[in-house]
C-alpha positions as CSV (number, residue, x, y, z in Angstrom):
1,M,-31.6,-307.8,-77.0
2,P,-34.1,-309.0,-79.7
3,K,-33.6,-305.2,-81.2
4,V,-30.0,-305.9,-81.3
5,R,-30.4,-309.5,-83.1
6,S,-33.0,-308.2,-85.5
7,R,-30.6,-305.3,-86.7
8,L,-27.6,-307.8,-87.0
9,I,-29.9,-310.2,-89.0
10,V,-31.1,-307.4,-91.3
11,G,-27.1,-306.1,-91.6
12,L,-26.1,-309.5,-92.9
13,L,-29.1,-309.8,-95.2
14,A,-28.2,-306.4,-96.7
15,L,-24.2,-307.3,-97.0
16,T,-25.2,-310.8,-98.5
17,L,-27.9,-309.1,-101.0
18,A,-25.8,-306.2,-102.0
19,P,-24.1,-307.7,-105.1
20,F,-27.6,-308.5,-106.6
21,I,-29.3,-305.2,-106.0
22,P,-29.2,-302.8,-108.8
23,N,-27.9,-299.3,-107.8
24,S,-29.9,-297.0,-109.7
25,N,-27.8,-294.2,-109.4
26,T,-24.6,-296.2,-110.7
27,N,-26.3,-297.7,-113.5
28,A,-27.8,-294.0,-114.6
29,Q,-24.0,-292.3,-114.3
30,R,-22.8,-295.2,-116.5
31,S,-25.4,-294.9,-118.8
32,A,-24.7,-291.1,-119.3
33,I,-20.9,-291.1,-119.4
34,D,-20.3,-294.4,-121.5
35,T,-23.0,-293.6,-124.2
36,Y,-22.8,-291.0,-126.9
37,A,-24.4,-290.1,-130.0
38,I,-22.7,-287.7,-132.7
39,T,-25.8,-287.0,-135.0
40,N,-26.2,-285.2,-138.5
41,A,-22.3,-285.3,-139.2
42,R,-20.4,-286.1,-142.3
43,I,-18.7,-289.4,-141.4
44,V,-15.3,-290.4,-143.0
45,T,-15.6,-294.1,-142.4
46,V,-12.1,-294.7,-144.2
47,S,-13.2,-298.5,-144.3
48,G,-16.2,-297.4,-146.8
49,P,-17.9,-294.6,-148.7
50,V,-18.2,-291.1,-146.6
51,I,-21.3,-290.9,-144.9
52,E,-22.3,-287.4,-146.1
53,R,-25.1,-287.4,-143.2
54,G,-25.2,-289.8,-140.5
55,T,-24.9,-290.7,-136.8
56,V,-22.2,-292.7,-134.8
57,V,-23.0,-294.3,-131.4
58,I,-20.3,-294.7,-128.9
59,R,-21.2,-297.6,-125.7
60,N,-18.9,-298.8,-123.5
61,G,-15.5,-297.5,-125.2
62,L,-16.8,-299.3,-128.5
63,I,-18.3,-297.8,-131.8
64,A,-21.9,-299.2,-131.4
65,A,-22.9,-298.1,-134.8
66,A,-22.5,-295.8,-137.4
67,G,-24.7,-294.9,-140.7
68,A,-27.1,-292.9,-142.5
69,N,-30.3,-294.6,-140.9
70,V,-28.7,-295.2,-137.3
71,N,-30.7,-293.4,-134.6
72,A,-29.4,-292.1,-131.3
73,P,-30.1,-294.3,-128.4
74,P,-32.8,-292.8,-125.7
75,D,-29.8,-293.0,-123.1
76,A,-27.0,-291.3,-125.1
77,R,-25.6,-288.1,-124.7
78,V,-26.5,-286.2,-128.0
79,I,-23.7,-284.0,-129.9
80,D,-25.3,-282.3,-132.9
81,G,-22.9,-282.9,-135.6
82,N,-24.3,-280.2,-138.2
83,G,-21.1,-279.0,-140.0
84,L,-18.9,-281.3,-138.3
85,T,-16.9,-284.3,-139.9
86,V,-16.3,-287.6,-137.9
87,Y,-12.9,-289.3,-138.8
88,P,-11.2,-292.3,-136.7
89,G,-9.1,-290.8,-134.3
90,L,-5.6,-290.2,-135.8
91,I,-2.4,-292.2,-135.1
92,D,1.2,-290.8,-135.1
93,A,3.3,-293.8,-136.1
94,Y,6.4,-292.9,-134.4
95,T,7.3,-290.9,-131.1
96,D,8.3,-290.4,-127.7
97,L,5.3,-289.3,-125.9
98,A,4.9,-290.5,-122.7
99,L,8.4,-291.2,-121.8
100,P,10.0,-289.4,-118.7
101,E,12.1,-286.7,-119.8
102,A,16.0,-287.4,-120.3
103,S,18.0,-286.5,-117.7
104,P,20.4,-283.9,-118.6
105,A,24.0,-284.5,-118.6
106,P,26.4,-282.4,-116.4
107,S,28.0,-279.2,-117.9
108,P,31.5,-279.8,-118.6
109,G,33.7,-278.1,-115.5
110,G,30.4,-278.0,-113.7
111,G,30.8,-277.1,-109.8
112,G,31.3,-279.7,-107.1
113,G,34.5,-280.8,-108.1
114,F,35.9,-284.2,-106.7
115,F,32.9,-284.4,-104.5
116,A,30.2,-283.6,-107.5
117,A,27.6,-286.4,-107.6
118,P,28.1,-288.9,-110.3
119,P,26.2,-288.4,-113.3
120,P,22.8,-290.5,-113.2
121,R,23.3,-294.0,-115.0
122,P,21.4,-294.7,-118.0
123,V,18.2,-296.6,-117.7
124,G,18.8,-300.0,-119.1
125,G,17.4,-303.5,-118.4
126,P,17.9,-304.9,-114.7
127,N,20.3,-308.3,-115.3
128,S,21.3,-307.2,-118.7
129,T,24.5,-309.2,-120.4
130,Q,24.6,-306.1,-122.6
131,P,25.6,-302.4,-122.0
132,V,23.0,-299.8,-122.3
133,G,22.2,-299.0,-126.0
134,L,22.4,-302.9,-126.8
135,Q,19.4,-304.3,-124.6
136,P,16.8,-305.2,-126.9
137,E,14.6,-306.5,-123.7
138,V,13.9,-302.8,-122.5
139,M,10.1,-302.2,-123.2
140,V,8.7,-299.0,-123.3
141,E,5.4,-299.9,-121.4
142,D,7.7,-300.3,-118.0
143,V,8.5,-296.6,-118.3
144,I,5.6,-294.4,-120.0
145,R,3.8,-291.9,-117.6
146,P,0.4,-290.3,-118.4
147,G,-0.6,-286.8,-119.1
148,G,2.1,-284.0,-119.9
149,N,2.1,-281.0,-122.1
150,E,3.2,-282.9,-125.3
151,I,0.5,-285.3,-125.0
152,E,-2.0,-282.3,-124.7
153,S,-0.5,-280.7,-128.1
154,A,-1.1,-283.9,-129.7
155,R,-4.7,-284.2,-128.7
156,N,-5.4,-280.5,-129.7
157,I,-4.4,-281.5,-133.3
158,G,-6.8,-284.6,-133.4
159,I,-4.3,-287.5,-132.3
160,T,-5.5,-290.2,-130.4
161,T,-3.0,-292.6,-130.3
162,A,0.7,-292.8,-130.7
163,L,3.7,-295.6,-131.3
164,T,5.9,-294.9,-128.4
165,S,9.5,-295.9,-128.9
166,P,12.6,-295.8,-127.0
167,R,14.7,-292.6,-127.4
168,T,18.6,-294.0,-128.2
169,G,20.5,-296.9,-128.7
170,I,21.4,-299.7,-131.7
171,W,19.0,-302.2,-129.9
172,M,16.8,-299.4,-128.6
173,G,13.9,-301.9,-127.2
174,Q,10.6,-302.5,-128.0
175,S,7.7,-300.2,-128.5
176,A,4.1,-300.0,-126.9
177,L,0.7,-298.3,-128.9
178,I,-0.7,-296.1,-126.6
179,N,-4.1,-294.2,-126.4
180,L,-3.4,-290.6,-125.5
181,S,-5.8,-290.8,-122.4
182,G,-5.6,-292.7,-118.8
183,D,-5.0,-292.4,-115.6
184,T,-2.6,-295.1,-115.6
185,P,0.2,-296.7,-118.0
186,Q,-1.9,-299.7,-118.3
187,A,-5.2,-297.8,-119.2
188,M,-3.5,-296.1,-122.0
189,I,-1.4,-299.5,-123.5
190,V,-3.4,-300.9,-126.6
191,R,-0.7,-303.1,-127.6
192,S,2.8,-304.1,-126.3
193,P,5.2,-305.2,-127.3
194,V,4.3,-303.8,-130.9
195,A,7.9,-303.9,-132.7
196,M,11.4,-304.0,-131.9
197,H,13.5,-300.7,-132.7
198,V,17.0,-300.3,-134.1
199,G,19.0,-297.2,-134.6
200,F,22.4,-297.0,-136.2
201,T,24.1,-294.3,-134.3
202,P,27.1,-295.4,-132.7
203,L,27.5,-295.6,-128.8
204,R,29.7,-293.0,-126.8
205,G,32.8,-293.7,-125.3
206,T,32.7,-297.9,-125.9
207,Y,32.1,-299.9,-128.7
208,P,30.7,-299.9,-130.9
209,G,31.6,-296.5,-131.7
210,S,31.4,-296.4,-135.7
211,L,28.8,-297.5,-138.2
212,M,30.8,-300.2,-139.3
213,G,30.8,-301.6,-135.7
214,V,27.2,-300.6,-135.5
215,F,26.3,-303.5,-138.3
216,A,29.0,-305.8,-137.0
217,T,27.3,-305.8,-133.8
218,L,23.4,-306.3,-134.9
219,R,25.0,-309.3,-137.0
220,Q,26.8,-310.6,-134.6
221,M,23.9,-310.4,-131.6
222,M,21.5,-311.9,-134.0
223,L,23.9,-314.7,-135.1
224,D,24.2,-315.4,-131.0
225,A,20.3,-315.4,-130.8
226,Q,20.2,-318.1,-133.4
227,R,22.5,-320.1,-131.2
228,Y,20.7,-319.3,-128.3
229,R,17.4,-320.1,-129.4
230,D,18.7,-323.7,-130.8
231,S,20.9,-324.4,-127.6
232,M,17.3,-323.6,-125.4
233,Q,15.3,-325.8,-127.7
234,I,17.7,-328.6,-127.4
235,Y,17.7,-328.5,-123.7
236,E,14.0,-328.2,-123.3
237,R,13.5,-331.5,-125.7
238,N,15.5,-333.4,-123.2
239,P,17.3,-331.7,-120.4
240,R,18.8,-335.0,-119.0
241,G,22.7,-335.0,-119.2
242,I,22.6,-331.7,-120.7
243,R,24.5,-328.6,-119.1
244,R,21.6,-326.1,-118.5
245,P,22.5,-323.1,-120.8
246,D,22.5,-319.6,-119.1
247,T,19.6,-317.3,-119.2
248,D,20.4,-314.4,-121.6
249,R,17.5,-311.9,-121.3
250,S,18.8,-309.8,-124.4
251,L,19.3,-312.7,-126.9
252,A,16.1,-314.1,-125.6
253,A,14.5,-310.7,-126.5
254,L,15.6,-311.1,-130.1
255,V,14.2,-314.8,-130.5
256,P,10.8,-313.0,-131.7
257,V,12.8,-311.0,-134.3
258,I,15.0,-313.5,-135.8
259,E,12.2,-315.8,-136.3
260,G,9.7,-313.2,-138.2
261,R,7.1,-313.1,-134.8
262,M,7.8,-309.1,-134.0
263,P,8.8,-306.6,-136.6
264,V,11.6,-304.4,-136.7
265,V,11.7,-300.8,-136.8
266,M,14.9,-299.2,-138.2
267,L,15.1,-295.4,-137.8
268,V,17.0,-294.4,-141.4
269,N,16.5,-291.4,-143.5
270,S,19.2,-291.4,-146.2
271,E,19.1,-293.7,-149.4
272,R,22.1,-295.2,-148.2
273,E,20.7,-296.0,-144.9
274,I,17.5,-297.3,-146.1
275,T,19.7,-299.6,-148.5
276,R,21.6,-300.9,-145.8
277,A,18.5,-301.7,-143.8
278,L,17.0,-303.6,-146.3
279,D,20.1,-305.3,-147.1
280,L,20.5,-306.4,-143.5
281,A,16.7,-307.4,-143.2
282,S,17.2,-309.7,-146.3
283,E,20.0,-311.3,-144.8
284,F,18.2,-312.4,-141.4
285,K,14.8,-312.4,-143.1
286,L,13.5,-309.9,-140.8
287,R,9.9,-308.1,-140.9
288,L,11.5,-304.6,-141.5
289,I,9.6,-301.2,-141.3
290,V,11.5,-298.2,-142.3
291,A,11.2,-295.4,-140.0
292,G,12.1,-291.4,-141.0
293,G,12.2,-292.2,-144.5
294,R,13.2,-288.8,-145.9
295,E,14.6,-290.4,-149.2
296,S,12.4,-293.6,-149.3
297,D,11.1,-292.4,-152.6
298,R,14.5,-293.2,-154.1
299,V,14.3,-297.1,-153.2
300,A,10.5,-297.3,-153.8
301,E,10.6,-300.1,-156.2
302,R,12.8,-302.2,-153.5
303,L,10.5,-301.3,-150.9
304,A,7.4,-302.1,-152.4
305,K,9.0,-305.7,-153.8
306,Q,10.1,-306.3,-150.2
307,N,6.9,-305.5,-149.1
308,V,8.4,-303.0,-146.3
309,P,6.3,-300.3,-145.1
310,V,7.7,-296.6,-144.2
311,L,6.4,-294.9,-140.9
312,L,7.2,-291.5,-142.9
313,S,8.5,-288.4,-141.0
314,L,6.1,-285.3,-141.5
315,N,9.1,-283.0,-139.8
316,L,9.6,-281.9,-143.3
317,P,12.9,-279.6,-143.9
318,R,12.4,-275.9,-143.8
319,R,14.1,-272.7,-143.6
320,T,14.2,-272.1,-139.9
321,T,16.2,-268.7,-140.1
322,A,15.3,-265.0,-141.2
323,A,16.1,-264.6,-144.8
324,L,19.1,-261.6,-143.9
325,P,20.1,-259.4,-146.9
326,E,23.8,-259.7,-146.2
327,A,23.3,-263.7,-145.9
328,D,24.5,-266.0,-148.6
329,P,21.9,-267.6,-150.5
330,E,21.0,-271.3,-149.6
331,P,22.7,-274.0,-151.5
332,L,20.9,-275.7,-154.3
333,R,21.1,-279.0,-152.7
334,V,19.3,-277.5,-149.7
335,L,16.3,-276.1,-151.4
336,R,16.1,-279.3,-153.6
337,E,15.7,-281.2,-150.6
338,R,13.4,-279.4,-148.9
339,V,10.9,-279.5,-152.3
340,E,11.9,-283.2,-152.8
341,A,10.7,-284.1,-149.1
342,Q,7.6,-282.8,-150.0
343,Q,6.9,-285.1,-152.8
344,T,8.0,-288.2,-151.2
345,A,4.5,-289.4,-149.7
346,G,3.2,-289.3,-153.5
347,K,5.8,-291.0,-155.1
348,L,5.5,-293.8,-152.4
349,A,1.6,-293.9,-153.2
350,K,2.0,-294.2,-156.6
351,A,5.0,-296.7,-156.4
352,G,2.1,-299.2,-154.1
353,V,4.6,-298.3,-151.0
354,R,2.7,-298.8,-147.7
355,F,3.1,-295.8,-145.4
356,A,1.9,-294.1,-142.6
357,F,2.6,-290.4,-141.1
358,Q,4.3,-289.4,-138.1
359,S,5.2,-286.7,-136.7
360,G,9.2,-287.1,-136.4
361,S,9.6,-285.2,-133.2
362,L,8.3,-282.1,-134.2
363,T,9.2,-279.3,-131.7
364,D,5.9,-277.6,-132.7
365,M,2.7,-280.2,-132.9
366,S,0.9,-277.4,-134.8
367,E,2.9,-277.9,-138.0
368,L,1.9,-281.8,-138.5
369,M,-1.1,-280.7,-140.4
370,V,0.4,-277.7,-142.4
371,N,3.1,-280.2,-143.5
372,A,0.2,-282.5,-144.3
373,R,-1.2,-279.9,-146.6
374,R,2.1,-279.5,-148.0
375,V,2.4,-283.2,-148.8
376,I,-1.1,-283.0,-150.6
377,E,-0.1,-280.0,-152.6
378,N,2.6,-281.8,-153.8
379,G,0.9,-285.0,-155.1
380,L,-0.6,-287.3,-152.5
381,P,-4.4,-287.4,-152.7
382,A,-6.1,-286.3,-149.9
383,A,-8.1,-289.7,-149.4
384,D,-4.7,-291.3,-149.1
385,A,-3.6,-288.5,-146.1
386,V,-6.4,-289.6,-144.2
387,R,-5.7,-293.4,-144.5
388,A,-1.8,-292.9,-143.8
389,F,-3.2,-291.1,-140.4
390,T,-5.9,-293.7,-139.6
391,I,-5.9,-297.2,-141.5
392,W,-2.6,-297.8,-142.9
393,P,-0.8,-297.0,-139.6
394,A,-3.5,-299.4,-137.9
395,Q,-2.7,-302.1,-140.6
396,I,1.3,-301.8,-140.3
397,L,1.3,-301.9,-136.5
398,G,-1.1,-304.9,-136.4
399,V,-3.8,-303.2,-134.9
400,E,-6.3,-302.9,-137.7
401,S,-9.0,-304.9,-136.0
402,Q,-8.8,-302.2,-133.3
403,L,-8.2,-299.0,-134.8
404,G,-8.2,-296.9,-138.0
405,S,-11.8,-296.9,-139.3
406,I,-15.1,-296.3,-138.0
407,E,-16.7,-299.5,-137.7
408,A,-18.9,-301.1,-135.1
409,G,-17.0,-303.2,-132.6
410,K,-13.9,-300.9,-133.1
411,I,-12.2,-298.9,-129.9
412,A,-14.2,-295.6,-130.2
413,N,-11.3,-293.3,-130.9
414,L,-12.7,-290.3,-133.1
415,T,-11.6,-287.2,-134.5
416,V,-14.3,-284.6,-135.0
417,T,-13.4,-281.6,-137.0
418,R,-15.5,-278.2,-138.1
419,G,-14.3,-278.4,-141.9
420,D,-12.0,-280.8,-143.7
421,L,-9.1,-282.2,-141.8
422,F,-6.9,-280.7,-144.1
423,D,-8.7,-277.3,-144.8
424,R,-6.5,-274.1,-143.6
425,N,-9.6,-273.1,-141.7
426,S,-10.8,-276.2,-139.9
427,R,-10.6,-276.9,-136.3
428,V,-10.6,-280.0,-134.0
429,A,-13.9,-279.6,-132.4
430,H,-14.2,-282.9,-130.2
431,V,-11.8,-285.9,-129.4
432,F,-12.8,-289.0,-128.2
433,I,-10.6,-291.7,-126.9
434,D,-11.9,-295.1,-125.8
435,G,-15.3,-293.9,-125.9
436,R,-14.7,-290.8,-123.6
437,P,-14.7,-287.2,-124.8
438,V,-11.2,-285.5,-124.3
439,D,-11.3,-281.8,-122.7
440,L,-9.2,-279.8,-125.7
441,R,-7.4,-277.0,-124.1
442,P,-4.0,-275.2,-125.2
443,A,-0.8,-277.7,-123.4
444,A,0.2,-275.8,-120.4
445,G,2.9,-273.1,-120.5
446,G,6.2,-274.8,-120.0
447,P,9.7,-275.2,-121.5
448,S,9.6,-276.7,-125.1
449,R,12.0,-278.6,-126.7
450,S,15.2,-276.9,-127.9
451,S,15.8,-277.4,-131.8
452,L,19.2,-277.2,-133.2
453,S,17.5,-276.9,-136.9
454,G,18.5,-274.0,-139.2
455,T,22.0,-272.7,-140.5
456,W,25.0,-272.2,-138.2
457,I,28.5,-270.3,-138.6
458,V,31.3,-272.6,-137.4
459,N,34.6,-271.3,-136.6
460,V,37.2,-274.1,-136.6
461,N,40.6,-273.7,-135.0
462,L,42.9,-276.9,-136.1
463,G,46.2,-274.8,-134.9
464,Q,46.5,-272.7,-138.1
465,G,43.8,-270.0,-137.5
466,D,39.9,-269.9,-137.2
467,K,38.3,-271.3,-140.8
468,A,34.5,-270.3,-140.9
469,I,32.1,-273.3,-142.6
470,T,28.5,-273.4,-142.7
471,L,26.7,-276.1,-141.0
472,N,23.1,-276.7,-141.9
473,L,21.2,-279.0,-139.2
474,Q,17.9,-280.6,-139.1
475,Q,16.8,-282.2,-135.9
476,E,14.4,-284.9,-135.2
477,G,14.1,-285.6,-131.3
478,D,17.5,-286.8,-130.3
479,R,18.4,-287.3,-133.9
480,L,20.6,-284.9,-136.2
481,A,21.3,-284.5,-140.0
482,G,22.7,-282.2,-142.0
483,A,25.9,-281.0,-144.2
484,I,28.8,-278.3,-144.2
485,S,30.0,-276.4,-146.8
486,G,33.2,-273.8,-146.7
487,P,37.1,-274.0,-146.9
488,L,37.5,-277.3,-145.7
489,G,35.0,-279.0,-148.3
490,A,31.5,-279.9,-148.3
491,G,29.4,-283.0,-147.7
492,E,26.9,-284.8,-145.3
493,I,27.4,-285.0,-141.8
494,S,27.2,-288.6,-139.9
495,N,26.8,-290.2,-136.5
496,A,25.0,-287.3,-135.4
497,S,23.1,-286.7,-132.3
498,V,21.8,-284.7,-129.6
499,A,21.9,-285.6,-126.1
500,G,20.3,-284.3,-122.8
501,G,21.9,-281.2,-121.6
502,G,22.5,-280.2,-125.2
503,E,25.4,-282.4,-125.9
504,V,26.0,-282.4,-129.5
505,R,28.2,-285.1,-131.8
506,F,28.5,-285.4,-135.7
507,T,31.4,-286.6,-137.7
508,V,32.3,-285.1,-141.1
509,V,35.0,-285.6,-143.7
510,F,37.4,-282.6,-144.2
511,N,40.0,-281.7,-146.5
512,V,43.0,-280.8,-144.3
513,E,46.3,-279.8,-145.9
514,G,45.4,-281.7,-149.3
515,Q,44.2,-285.0,-147.5
516,T,40.8,-286.3,-146.6
517,K,40.4,-286.8,-143.0
518,E,37.4,-287.8,-140.6
519,A,36.7,-285.0,-138.0
520,S,34.7,-285.8,-134.9
521,F,32.9,-282.8,-133.2
522,A,32.0,-282.9,-129.8
523,G,30.0,-279.9,-128.2
524,R,27.6,-278.5,-126.0
525,L,24.5,-276.2,-126.6
526,A,24.3,-272.9,-124.4
527,N,22.7,-269.7,-125.0
528,N,22.4,-270.5,-128.9
529,E,26.0,-271.4,-129.1
530,I,27.8,-274.4,-129.4
531,R,31.4,-274.8,-128.1
532,G,33.3,-277.8,-128.3
533,S,36.5,-279.8,-129.7
534,V,37.3,-281.4,-132.9
535,T,39.0,-284.7,-133.2
536,I,41.0,-285.8,-136.3
537,V,42.8,-289.0,-136.4
538,G,46.7,-288.4,-136.9
539,A,46.3,-284.6,-135.8
540,A,46.4,-282.3,-133.0
541,P,43.0,-281.9,-131.3
542,G,41.3,-278.5,-132.3
543,T,38.3,-276.7,-131.1
544,F,35.2,-275.0,-132.5
545,T,32.5,-272.5,-131.7
546,A,29.2,-272.4,-133.9
547,T,26.5,-269.7,-133.8
548,R,23.3,-269.5,-135.3
549,S,23.0,-267.5,-138.3
550,G,19.7,-265.6,-137.4
551,Q,17.0,-266.6,-135.3
552,P,14.5,-269.7,-135.6
553,N,11.1,-268.8,-137.1
């Protein structure tokens, strides 16, 4: 009995004192994992002069010190930086990284007949008063998932952080800034929400189904949000005797937008689209950020005057088909757009417009640095290119106190290269995210995103025989841009998009029987061919078949 009592007392003492007894093994493990020193490296701090030979110390996920006279702590794991250059972790300023893949749409005439399962309902905000696509309360942080091939590909080229935004919609929802590492969504999030996102693509099968309707809806919902805010404020000041206002999550999500507390990112590329976005922002005093910005240099003076930054896509237009001897030469307009896109960043920098680089849903992330080099060769200083991947996106997205430069106290996101970042022969040697090294390995094999970019030969049948037109497409994620040329006329397409399962839609102005008419195309991609229908107001419906001219590079 005494032995049992003594064992019980010893056990109780051990449990009581356990939190106060240091665990030498645990502390040693944490020290070894959480403290690193990169020595004898070239350090591009961005916030100050380049340190030609110095040391960066990382401790507990933060940059502890950086400089020419900094010594490696005795408990640090040392990385010899001879021949290496340390940059702040690169930021991709507009992506859909970490979002689950969109559910494919069922094929037309698919099997199952009457008993086929209904298509999956698009994910929206619960208890919303608005249809999917008009739900500003939707937040990316609720759906992001760690890991995946696309995140691996981004880290392999030095991307450590990304702004992840909703893919589709008019009021698309609210984005999150994430680190591309972590076992849980919570561990990835640096800031959420970051901004409200707006797209100008009309909804399918419901109002608004036209660009005019899109702008009317945007305006109406912001006016409704103003009234909603005012009625809520009146009720909260003195609720007695006043009917309680109905709760509306969609309008409540727009209150920070109309009050200027949350920026609005509008996905626009053409000069006309950007001008419309600027007009809308001026009307409602929005904190506008332009995303895409292919022709933003054409309105650079106004962007600078209104202090509107640009998240500039590096998904540059390029020839995506083989140059066949029998093929017609590319139109001069296409060639001009290809050259001008490489000059946009340099022109924005000269005009004093703040901008940050984004991948623009590149199907091959290895092209990002290739395109950055093209931009540098066409007028952008290399130092500004570094800033456009680091401190400028951090400032635009409101996290400059955490990311974007190598300074003590900031999150230890670092990209370490052998050679200059934009050198053709450089390679990424190390990537640190949240102070931890990331294994760099080729992304696992799997289906890559299909791209519609390229030249297509379209045979249109409007009941009077086939007419062949040429369709040039550029795809960025789920969005399309492009132009047609041929016997039915020439012009840019509009209201263009591609959805899960390869559903393609766009509108173009045709010259039919001497009259200018708007034609809406709706088809589906299968085996490198698009088949579908053509609808023209006041005319019988037609059909079309589009085949790619050559194979993508």
